[in-house]
N, C-alpha and C positions, 0 to 999 in steps of 0.2 A: 504494500500500500504506500510505503514511503517513496519508492521509486516512481510510482504512478503520479503521486502528488507533486513531486519535485520536477519531473520531466514533462508532464502532460497536462497539468491543471493550471491554467493561467489565473493570475491574481491581479486585481486592479489596485494599485497603490494610491493612497490619498495624496494629492498634490497640494491642495490648499483648502482652507475652510474660511468662510466669511459670514459674519453675523449680519443679517439684514432684518431689522426690526426684531420680531420674536422668532424668526426662522434662521436656520443655518444652511448656507449654500455651500455644497461640497463639490470640488472638482477632482476628478480621478485621471490618472495617467493611462497610457496604453496598456491593455492587459498583456502580461508576460509571465512565463513560468518562473519559478525561483531559480532554475538553472540559467535561463536567459538573463535574469537580473544579475546573477553572479558574474556571468561572462561579460556583460555590458559594463559592469562596475570597474573592470580592468584591474582588479585586486589580485587576480590569479596569475601565477606564473604560466608559461607556455606548457610546461610539463603537466601541471595540475589540470589545465584546460584540456589537454590531450587525454588524460586519464578520465576526465568527466565525459568526453565524447566517446571513449571506448566503452563506458558503461551505457551510454545513451543508444548507440547504434544497434546493439543486439535487441534492445527493448522496442525499437521503432517498428511497428507492424508493416510499414511501407517498404522496409528493406529486407523483409523475411522471404526471400526467394519467390515472391509473387511476381508474375509477369504483368507489369502495369500497362504494357502495350497491347495485351490480348484483350479484345473486347468480346464479351459474351452477350448474346442477345437473351433477355429474359423470356421465359416461356409464358405465354398467356394461358389463362385457364381454359379458354375455348379450344386452343390448339392442343392442349393436354387432353381434353375430353375427346377430341376427334381421334387422337392417336391411340386411345385405349380401346381394347376389344369390347364389344357389346356384352353386357352381363345380362343373362336371362334367368328368370326365376323358374324353378322346376315346376312342371305342370302335372 
């Protein structure tokens, strides 16, 4: 769960708060994952960033041996029904 949260769950950070009368107006930044926030902060060494990416790449479902260029056409229910053999009730 920790890896899912750190690599795939974006978080919106609070940028500013402003009180207008009795209400508070909040402004949020661009949603980014904690991993993206850490990389963007430039506080990591190159080695640590590479280690982080080595953890991330096996987790990413888009890189798991799936052929993204293969387009499969979804079967419609009617075409499925036509292809099935007719089922007859015993008489």
